[in-house]
N, C-alpha and C positions, 0 to 999 in steps of 0.2 A: 753146617754149608757152608764150603766156597765158594764167594760170587765171583762169580766167569765172563768178561763180556763175551755177548753170545759172536763177536765174531777171529773172537782168538784162536788161537791155533788148540788151544788147553778146553774148549768147548766140553767138552765129553769129561770130563773130573765127574760131573751132579749128574751122569748119563748113566744109566745104569741097561739102559736099552741096546744102546749103542754101544757095544762097547769095542770096535775097530772104525777108521773114520779115513781119509786122504786129507790133505794140509787143500786145505782154499783157495786159490790163483784171487791177485789181489783185485779184476774185476767181477766174480765171483762173491769178496769178504762185501766192496761196492752192493753189487743186489744185493745182497742177504741185510744192509745196514737202510737203501733206500724202499724195499717193497714193505720192512717193520717199521718206517718214518711215515709211511703212506699210509699201514692199516692202522697207523697209531689215527695219526687225523682222524684218518676214515670214525674212527672208534669215538676218538675223543667229541668228533660234529655227533654222531649218531648221541647220543651218551645226552646232550647239551639240549638235546628235543624233548628230556622230562623220561618218565620211570610205566613202562606198558608193559606186558606179556612180549608184545611186536616188538618192541625196544630192547627188550631182553634177548630175542630172539635177530633179528638185525646185528647186538653187539658179535652171539656169539659167533653168526655167520662171518664176518668180518674175519676173529680170530681164524675160524677154522680155513677161510681163504689167506690167511698168511702162514702158519701155519706147513698147509700145501705145496702155497712158493716156495716157502721156504722147504720144504722135502726137498721138493725140486732140484735147488740151487746146490746142498747138501750131499745130495743120495752121489 
């Protein structure tokens, strides 16, 4: 598998579901990166709380929120 930066114009190389895409503007790339950075920081903070079903659910919801926000930016 090829590793591709998520803000790269080549980002669909590994994506079997999205065969066509539009090139993102610099603002859209920056927004996507900011969303992912914020999501990672929140995910890491939640993970530092320990292990429980609630923590697992919270981390999953953060991942889901980042996914939907990025999907909006890249749509």
